[in-house]
KEBA-305102 format. One record per residue: residue number from 0; chain; x, y, z of N, C-alpha, C, O, CB in turn. Coordinates in steps of 0.2 Angstrom, whole numbers. Glycine has a CB too. Layout:
[NUM,'A',[X,Y,Z],[X,Y,Z],[X,Y,Z],[X,Y,Z],[X,Y,Z]]
...
END
This chain:
[0,'A',[60,-321,-202],[62,-315,-199],[61,-309,-200],[59,-304,-197],[67,-316,-197]]
[1,'A',[64,-310,-207],[65,-303,-210],[59,-301,-213],[59,-295,-214],[70,-303,-216]]
[2,'A',[53,-304,-215],[46,-303,-216],[45,-299,-210],[45,-293,-210],[42,-309,-217]]
[3,'A',[45,-301,-204],[41,-298,-198],[46,-291,-197],[43,-286,-195],[41,-304,-191]]
[4,'A',[52,-291,-198],[56,-285,-198],[53,-280,-202],[54,-274,-200],[63,-286,-200]]
[5,'A',[50,-281,-208],[48,-276,-213],[39,-274,-211],[36,-269,-212],[50,-280,-221]]
[6,'A',[37,-281,-209],[30,-280,-208],[27,-275,-203],[23,-270,-204],[27,-286,-206]]
[7,'A',[30,-277,-197],[27,-272,-191],[29,-265,-193],[24,-262,-193],[30,-274,-185]]
[8,'A',[34,-263,-195],[35,-255,-197],[30,-253,-202],[27,-247,-201],[43,-254,-200]]
[9,'A',[27,-256,-208],[23,-255,-212],[16,-256,-211],[12,-253,-215],[25,-257,-215]]
[10,'A',[14,-260,-205],[8,-260,-201],[7,-255,-198],[2,-251,-198],[6,-266,-196]]
[11,'A',[13,-252,-193],[13,-246,-190],[11,-240,-194],[8,-236,-192],[19,-245,-186]]
[12,'A',[14,-240,-199],[11,-233,-204],[6,-234,-206],[2,-230,-206],[16,-230,-212]]
[13,'A',[3,-240,-208],[-4,-240,-209],[-9,-238,-204],[-13,-234,-205],[-6,-247,-211]]
[14,'A',[-8,-242,-197],[-12,-240,-192],[-12,-232,-190],[-16,-228,-189],[-10,-244,-187]]
[15,'A',[-4,-230,-190],[-4,-223,-188],[-8,-218,-192],[-10,-213,-190],[3,-222,-188]]
[16,'A',[-8,-220,-199],[-11,-216,-204],[-18,-216,-204],[-20,-210,-205],[-10,-218,-210]]
[17,'A',[-21,-222,-202],[-28,-222,-200],[-30,-218,-193],[-35,-214,-193],[-29,-230,-198]]
[18,'A',[-26,-220,-189],[-27,-215,-182],[-26,-207,-184],[-29,-202,-181],[-21,-219,-174]]
[19,'A',[-22,-206,-187],[-20,-198,-188],[-27,-195,-192],[-29,-190,-191],[-13,-198,-194]]
[20,'A',[-30,-200,-196],[-36,-198,-200],[-42,-197,-196],[-47,-193,-196],[-37,-203,-206]]
[21,'A',[-42,-202,-191],[-48,-202,-186],[-46,-196,-182],[-51,-192,-182],[-48,-208,-182]]
[22,'A',[-40,-195,-178],[-39,-190,-174],[-39,-182,-177],[-40,-178,-173],[-32,-191,-171]]
[23,'A',[-37,-181,-184],[-37,-175,-188],[-42,-170,-187],[-47,-172,-190],[-36,-177,-195]]
[24,'A',[-43,-165,-185],[-49,-159,-187],[-48,-156,-192],[-53,-152,-193],[-49,-154,-182]]
[25,'A',[-44,-156,-196],[-45,-152,-203],[-46,-158,-207],[-44,-164,-206],[-37,-147,-206]]
[26,'A',[-49,-157,-211],[-52,-163,-216],[-46,-164,-222],[-44,-169,-225],[-62,-161,-220]]
[27,'A',[-43,-159,-223],[-37,-159,-228],[-31,-163,-225],[-29,-168,-228],[-35,-151,-229]]
[28,'A',[-30,-162,-219],[-24,-167,-216],[-27,-174,-214],[-23,-178,-212],[-19,-163,-209]]
[29,'A',[-33,-175,-214],[-37,-181,-212],[-36,-185,-221],[-34,-191,-222],[-48,-179,-209]]
[30,'A',[-37,-182,-226],[-35,-186,-231],[-29,-187,-233],[-28,-192,-237],[-37,-183,-236]]
[31,'A',[-24,-183,-230],[-16,-184,-231],[-15,-191,-228],[-13,-196,-230],[-11,-178,-227]]
[32,'A',[-17,-190,-221],[-16,-196,-217],[-18,-202,-220],[-15,-208,-219],[-18,-195,-211]]
[33,'A',[-25,-201,-223],[-28,-208,-227],[-23,-210,-231],[-21,-216,-231],[-36,-207,-231]]
[34,'A',[-21,-205,-236],[-15,-208,-240],[-9,-210,-239],[-6,-213,-243],[-14,-206,-243]]
[35,'A',[-7,-208,-231],[-1,-211,-228],[-4,-220,-227],[-1,-225,-229],[0,-205,-220]]
[36,'A',[-10,-221,-225],[-12,-225,-221],[-12,-230,-228],[-11,-236,-227],[-18,-224,-216]]
[37,'A',[-13,-228,-235],[-15,-233,-241],[-8,-234,-243],[-6,-239,-246],[-21,-229,-249]]
[38,'A',[-2,-230,-241],[4,-233,-244],[6,-237,-238],[11,-241,-240],[10,-227,-245]]
[39,'A',[4,-238,-231],[7,-243,-228],[3,-250,-230],[5,-256,-231],[8,-242,-221]]
[40,'A',[-2,-249,-231],[-7,-255,-234],[-4,-259,-241],[-4,-265,-242],[-14,-252,-235]]
[41,'A',[-3,-254,-244],[2,-257,-251],[8,-258,-250],[10,-262,-255],[3,-253,-257]]
[42,'A',[13,-257,-245],[19,-259,-243],[18,-267,-240],[21,-271,-242],[21,-254,-237]]
[43,'A',[12,-267,-236],[10,-275,-235],[9,-280,-239],[10,-286,-239],[6,-275,-233]]
[44,'A',[6,-276,-245],[4,-281,-251],[11,-282,-254],[12,-288,-255],[-1,-277,-258]]
[45,'A',[15,-278,-255],[21,-280,-258],[25,-286,-253],[29,-289,-257],[24,-274,-258]]
[46,'A',[25,-287,-248],[27,-291,-244],[23,-299,-245],[25,-304,-243],[26,-287,-237]]
[47,'A',[17,-298,-248],[13,-304,-248],[14,-306,-255],[11,-311,-257],[6,-303,-247]]
[48,'A',[19,-303,-259],[20,-305,-266],[14,-303,-270],[12,-306,-275],[21,-311,-266]]
[49,'A',[11,-299,-268],[5,-297,-272],[6,-289,-276],[2,-284,-275],[-1,-296,-266]]
[50,'A',[11,-289,-279],[14,-281,-281],[8,-279,-286],[8,-273,-286],[23,-281,-286]]
[51,'A',[4,-281,-289],[-3,-279,-295],[-7,-275,-289],[-10,-270,-290],[-8,-288,-299]]
[52,'A',[-8,-279,-284],[-14,-275,-279],[-10,-271,-276],[-13,-265,-277],[-19,-280,-273]]
[53,'A',[-3,-270,-272],[0,-264,-271],[-1,-259,-276],[-5,-255,-274],[7,-264,-271]]
[54,'A',[1,-259,-282],[2,-256,-287],[-6,-252,-288],[-7,-246,-290],[5,-260,-293]]
[55,'A',[-11,-256,-288],[-19,-254,-290],[-21,-249,-281],[-25,-245,-281],[-25,-263,-292]]
[56,'A',[-18,-251,-277],[-20,-249,-270],[-16,-241,-271],[-19,-236,-269],[-16,-255,-264]]
[57,'A',[-10,-240,-274],[-8,-234,-275],[-12,-230,-280],[-16,-225,-278],[-1,-234,-278]]
[58,'A',[-12,-233,-286],[-15,-230,-291],[-22,-227,-291],[-24,-221,-291],[-16,-234,-297]]
[59,'A',[-27,-233,-288],[-34,-231,-287],[-36,-228,-281],[-40,-223,-282],[-37,-235,-287]]
[60,'A',[-34,-229,-276],[-36,-226,-269],[-31,-221,-268],[-33,-216,-266],[-37,-230,-263]]
[61,'A',[-23,-220,-268],[-19,-214,-265],[-22,-211,-271],[-22,-205,-270],[-10,-215,-263]]
[62,'A',[-23,-212,-277],[-23,-208,-284],[-31,-205,-284],[-34,-201,-280],[-21,-213,-291]]
[63,'A',[-34,-209,-289],[-41,-207,-289],[-46,-206,-284],[-49,-201,-285],[-43,-212,-292]]
[64,'A',[-47,-210,-279],[-51,-210,-275],[-50,-203,-271],[-54,-200,-268],[-51,-217,-273]]
[65,'A',[-43,-202,-270],[-42,-196,-265],[-43,-191,-268],[-42,-185,-264],[-34,-196,-262]]
[66,'A',[-43,-190,-274],[-43,-185,-278],[-52,-182,-277],[-53,-176,-276],[-41,-188,-286]]
[67,'A',[-55,-187,-278],[-62,-187,-277],[-64,-184,-268],[-69,-181,-267],[-66,-195,-278]]
[68,'A',[-60,-186,-265],[-62,-185,-257],[-60,-177,-256],[-63,-173,-253],[-58,-190,-251]]
[69,'A',[-54,-177,-259],[-52,-168,-258],[-56,-165,-263],[-56,-159,-262],[-43,-166,-259]]
[70,'A',[-60,-166,-268],[-64,-162,-272],[-70,-161,-268],[-72,-155,-267],[-66,-165,-278]]
[71,'A',[-73,-165,-265],[-79,-166,-260],[-77,-161,-254],[-81,-157,-252],[-81,-174,-257]]
[72,'A',[-71,-162,-250],[-70,-158,-246],[-70,-149,-247],[-72,-145,-243],[-66,-161,-245]]
[73,'A',[-66,-148,-253],[-66,-142,-255],[-73,-139,-256],[-74,-134,-254],[-61,-142,-261]]
[74,'A',[-77,-142,-260],[-83,-141,-262],[-87,-140,-257],[-91,-135,-257],[-86,-146,-265]]
[75,'A',[-86,-143,-250],[-90,-142,-245],[-89,-134,-241],[-93,-130,-238],[-89,-148,-241]]
[76,'A',[-82,-133,-242],[-80,-126,-241],[-80,-126,-233],[-83,-121,-230],[-84,-120,-245]]
[77,'A',[-77,-131,-230],[-79,-129,-221],[-74,-124,-217],[-68,-125,-218],[-79,-135,-217]]
[78,'A',[-75,-121,-214],[-72,-115,-210],[-70,-117,-203],[-73,-122,-200],[-77,-108,-211]]
[79,'A',[-67,-115,-201],[-66,-116,-191],[-73,-116,-189],[-75,-121,-185],[-61,-108,-187]]
[80,'A',[-78,-111,-190],[-83,-112,-187],[-89,-118,-188],[-93,-119,-184],[-85,-106,-188]]
[81,'A',[-88,-121,-194],[-91,-127,-193],[-89,-133,-191],[-92,-138,-191],[-92,-129,-197]]
[82,'A',[-81,-132,-190],[-78,-137,-186],[-78,-137,-178],[-73,-136,-175],[-71,-137,-187]]
[83,'A',[-85,-137,-175],[-84,-137,-168],[-81,-141,-166],[-78,-146,-168],[-89,-137,-165]]
[84,'A',[-80,-139,-159],[-77,-143,-154],[-81,-150,-152],[-86,-149,-150],[-76,-138,-147]]
[85,'A',[-78,-157,-153],[-80,-163,-153],[-84,-163,-145],[-81,-161,-140],[-74,-168,-154]]
[86,'A',[-90,-167,-145],[-94,-167,-139],[-95,-174,-137],[-98,-177,-141],[-100,-164,-140]]
[87,'A',[-93,-175,-131],[-96,-182,-129],[-103,-184,-129],[-107,-182,-124],[-94,-183,-124]]
[88,'A',[-104,-187,-134],[-113,-188,-133],[-114,-195,-132],[-109,-199,-129],[-118,-186,-142]]
[89,'A',[-120,-198,-132],[-121,-204,-130],[-120,-209,-137],[-117,-215,-137],[-129,-205,-127]]
[90,'A',[-121,-207,-142],[-118,-209,-149],[-110,-210,-150],[-107,-215,-152],[-121,-203,-154]]
[91,'A',[-108,-205,-148],[-100,-206,-148],[-97,-211,-143],[-92,-215,-144],[-97,-200,-146]]
[92,'A',[-100,-211,-137],[-98,-216,-131],[-101,-223,-134],[-97,-227,-135],[-103,-214,-124]]
[93,'A',[-107,-225,-136],[-110,-232,-139],[-105,-232,-146],[-103,-238,-148],[-120,-231,-142]]
[94,'A',[-103,-228,-149],[-99,-231,-156],[-91,-231,-153],[-87,-233,-157],[-100,-225,-163]]
[95,'A',[-90,-229,-148],[-82,-229,-146],[-83,-237,-142],[-80,-242,-144],[-79,-221,-140]]
[96,'A',[-88,-237,-138],[-89,-246,-136],[-89,-250,-140],[-86,-256,-138],[-94,-248,-132]]
[97,'A',[-94,-250,-146],[-96,-254,-151],[-88,-256,-154],[-86,-262,-155],[-101,-250,-156]]
[98,'A',[-84,-250,-157],[-78,-251,-160],[-72,-255,-155],[-69,-260,-157],[-74,-244,-163]]
[99,'A',[-72,-254,-149],[-69,-258,-144],[-71,-265,-143],[-66,-269,-142],[-69,-255,-138]]
[100,'A',[-77,-266,-142],[-80,-272,-143],[-76,-277,-149],[-73,-282,-148],[-89,-270,-144]]
[101,'A',[-78,-274,-155],[-78,-276,-162],[-69,-278,-161],[-67,-284,-162],[-81,-269,-168]]
[102,'A',[-66,-274,-159],[-58,-275,-160],[-56,-280,-154],[-51,-284,-155],[-53,-268,-159]]
[103,'A',[-58,-281,-148],[-57,-285,-144],[-61,-293,-147],[-58,-298,-148],[-60,-282,-136]]
[104,'A',[-66,-293,-149],[-69,-301,-152],[-64,-301,-158],[-61,-307,-158],[-79,-301,-156]]
[105,'A',[-63,-297,-162],[-58,-299,-168],[-51,-301,-165],[-48,-305,-168],[-57,-294,-173]]
[106,'A',[-48,-298,-159],[-42,-301,-156],[-42,-308,-154],[-38,-312,-155],[-41,-297,-150]]
[107,'A',[-48,-308,-151],[-48,-315,-148],[-50,-321,-154],[-47,-327,-153],[-54,-314,-142]]
[108,'A',[-53,-320,-159],[-55,-324,-165],[-48,-324,-169],[-48,-330,-172],[-61,-321,-169]]
[109,'A',[-44,-320,-170],[-37,-319,-173],[-32,-323,-169],[-28,-326,-173],[-34,-311,-173]]
[110,'A',[-31,-324,-163],[-27,-326,-160],[-28,-333,-159],[-23,-337,-158],[-26,-321,-154]]
[111,'A',[-34,-336,-159],[-34,-344,-160],[-32,-348,-165],[-31,-354,-164],[-40,-346,-160]]
[112,'A',[-31,-343,-172],[-29,-346,-177],[-23,-350,-176],[-19,-350,-171],[-29,-341,-182]]
[113,'A',[-22,-354,-181],[-14,-359,-180],[-10,-354,-186],[-12,-350,-190],[-15,-370,-184]]
[114,'A',[-3,-355,-183],[1,-352,-186],[2,-352,-194],[1,-357,-198],[6,-355,-183]]
[115,'A',[2,-348,-196],[1,-349,-205],[8,-346,-208],[9,-340,-207],[-8,-345,-210]]
[116,'A',[10,-349,-211],[16,-345,-215],[14,-344,-222],[9,-347,-224],[23,-349,-214]]
[117,'A',[18,-341,-227],[17,-341,-234],[20,-347,-236],[23,-352,-234],[20,-334,-237]]
[118,'A',[16,-347,-242],[18,-355,-244],[26,-354,-249],[28,-348,-249],[10,-360,-251]]
[119,'A',[29,-359,-251],[35,-358,-253],[34,-358,-261],[39,-355,-264],[41,-363,-251]]
[120,'A',[29,-360,-265],[29,-359,-271],[20,-356,-272],[15,-359,-270],[31,-366,-275]]
[121,'A',[20,-350,-275],[14,-348,-275],[11,-352,-282],[15,-355,-286],[14,-338,-275]]
[122,'A',[3,-351,-283],[1,-354,-286],[1,-351,-293],[3,-345,-294],[-5,-355,-284]]
[123,'A',[-1,-354,-300],[2,-352,-306],[-1,-346,-307],[-7,-347,-306],[1,-356,-312]]
[124,'A',[1,-340,-310],[-3,-335,-311],[-5,-331,-305],[-9,-326,-306],[-9,-337,-315]]
[125,'A',[-2,-332,-301],[-3,-328,-294],[-1,-320,-296],[4,-318,-298],[2,-331,-288]]
[126,'A',[-6,-316,-294],[-5,-308,-294],[-5,-306,-301],[-4,-300,-301],[3,-306,-291]]
[127,'A',[-5,-309,-306],[-5,-307,-314],[-12,-303,-315],[-18,-305,-313],[-5,-313,-320]]
[128,'A',[-10,-299,-320],[-18,-295,-321],[-23,-300,-324],[-28,-299,-323],[-18,-288,-327]]
[129,'A',[-22,-304,-327],[-26,-308,-331],[-31,-311,-326],[-37,-310,-326],[-23,-314,-335]]
[130,'A',[-27,-315,-320],[-29,-319,-315],[-35,-314,-311],[-40,-315,-309],[-23,-323,-311]]
[131,'A',[-31,-307,-310],[-35,-303,-304],[-41,-301,-309],[-47,-302,-307],[-31,-296,-300]]
[132,'A',[-40,-299,-314],[-45,-299,-320],[-51,-302,-321],[-56,-299,-322],[-42,-301,-324]]
[133,'A',[-50,-309,-320],[-56,-315,-320],[-59,-314,-314],[-65,-313,-314],[-54,-323,-321]]
[134,'A',[-55,-313,-308],[-59,-313,-302],[-63,-307,-302],[-69,-308,-303],[-56,-313,-296]]
[135,'A',[-61,-302,-301],[-65,-295,-301],[-71,-295,-307],[-76,-293,-304],[-61,-289,-302]]
[136,'A',[-71,-297,-313],[-76,-296,-319],[-78,-304,-319],[-82,-305,-324],[-72,-293,-326]]
[137,'A',[-78,-308,-315],[-81,-316,-313],[-86,-314,-307],[-91,-311,-306],[-75,-321,-310]]
[138,'A',[-82,-318,-302],[-87,-318,-297],[-88,-312,-292],[-92,-312,-287],[-86,-324,-292]]
[139,'A',[-84,-307,-293],[-84,-302,-287],[-86,-295,-292],[-84,-290,-291],[-76,-301,-283]]
[140,'A',[-90,-298,-298],[-93,-292,-301],[-97,-286,-298],[-97,-280,-298],[-96,-295,-306]]
[141,'A',[-102,-290,-294],[-107,-286,-290],[-104,-282,-285],[-106,-276,-285],[-110,-291,-286]]
[142,'A',[-99,-284,-280],[-97,-277,-276],[-92,-273,-279],[-91,-268,-277],[-94,-278,-270]]
[143,'A',[-88,-276,-285],[-84,-271,-288],[-89,-265,-291],[-88,-260,-290],[-80,-273,-293]]
[144,'A',[-95,-267,-294],[-101,-261,-298],[-104,-258,-291],[-106,-252,-290],[-108,-266,-304]]
[145,'A',[-104,-262,-287],[-109,-258,-281],[-104,-254,-277],[-106,-250,-273],[-113,-263,-275]]
[146,'A',[-97,-254,-278],[-92,-249,-275],[-92,-242,-279],[-92,-237,-277],[-85,-251,-275]]
[147,'A',[-93,-244,-287],[-94,-238,-291],[-100,-235,-288],[-100,-229,-287],[-95,-240,-297]]
[148,'A',[-105,-239,-288],[-111,-233,-287],[-112,-230,-280],[-115,-225,-278],[-120,-236,-289]]
[149,'A',[-108,-233,-276],[-108,-231,-269],[-104,-224,-270],[-107,-219,-270],[-105,-237,-262]]
[150,'A',[-98,-224,-272],[-95,-218,-274],[-98,-212,-278],[-97,-206,-276],[-90,-221,-278]]
[151,'A',[-102,-214,-282],[-105,-208,-286],[-109,-206,-282],[-109,-200,-280],[-109,-210,-293]]
[152,'A',[-114,-210,-278],[-120,-208,-274],[-115,-203,-268],[-117,-197,-267],[-125,-217,-270]]
[153,'A',[-110,-205,-265],[-107,-200,-260],[-106,-194,-265],[-108,-189,-262],[-100,-204,-256]]
[154,'A',[-104,-193,-270],[-101,-186,-274],[-108,-183,-276],[-109,-177,-275],[-96,-188,-282]]
[155,'A',[-114,-186,-278],[-120,-181,-278],[-120,-180,-272],[-120,-174,-271],[-127,-183,-281]]
[156,'A',[-122,-184,-266],[-125,-181,-261],[-121,-176,-258],[-124,-171,-255],[-126,-186,-256]]
[157,'A',[-113,-175,-260],[-109,-169,-257],[-111,-163,-260],[-110,-158,-257],[-102,-170,-258]]
[158,'A',[-113,-164,-266],[-115,-158,-271],[-121,-155,-268],[-121,-149,-267],[-117,-161,-279]]
[159,'A',[-126,-160,-268],[-133,-158,-266],[-132,-153,-259],[-134,-147,-258],[-137,-165,-264]]
[160,'A',[-128,-155,-256],[-126,-153,-249],[-122,-146,-248],[-123,-142,-244],[-121,-158,-245]]
[161,'A',[-118,-146,-254],[-116,-140,-254],[-118,-134,-259],[-115,-129,-259],[-111,-141,-254]]
[162,'A',[-123,-136,-263],[-126,-133,-268],[-128,-126,-265],[-126,-122,-269],[-132,-137,-269]]
[163,'A',[-132,-125,-260],[-135,-117,-256],[-128,-114,-256],[-127,-108,-257],[-139,-117,-246]]
[164,'A',[-123,-116,-256],[-116,-112,-255],[-113,-109,-261],[-110,-104,-261],[-109,-115,-252]]
[165,'A',[-115,-114,-266],[-110,-113,-273],[-114,-106,-276],[-112,-103,-281],[-110,-121,-280]]
END
């Protein structure tokens, strides 16, 4: 019961930050809402007894990745004229319908799962740096390295887009 009393407010913070990021017209405000969402997710990790993952969430995402995002936002130097009023286009209608369908399917799938509770005893080495390191640099090395390449490509793309203005 106590876990539920803590989980729902933390989940609402994470979801509220994500919705605020999507709805924000100012890119810097959107980045700050994303940081709020990261903190909500990190607090849920703490509830799951994954303190290392929560700390990494704050240090890596709310720290380093958000610095890169804000750097790209400032590099693009968008002004009010560049942020035109959102239009209702077929692409936005299709994207909204696809997101709604995905949400409904996910809800149906996850509502049929049996009730699962946290184990009373965690496995040996759960959440320790060594066990997480063995996973990241073992079977998950390809997704880990692909993420760094994706971030590098995104940053180079932002610099290429902003180059005529520099």
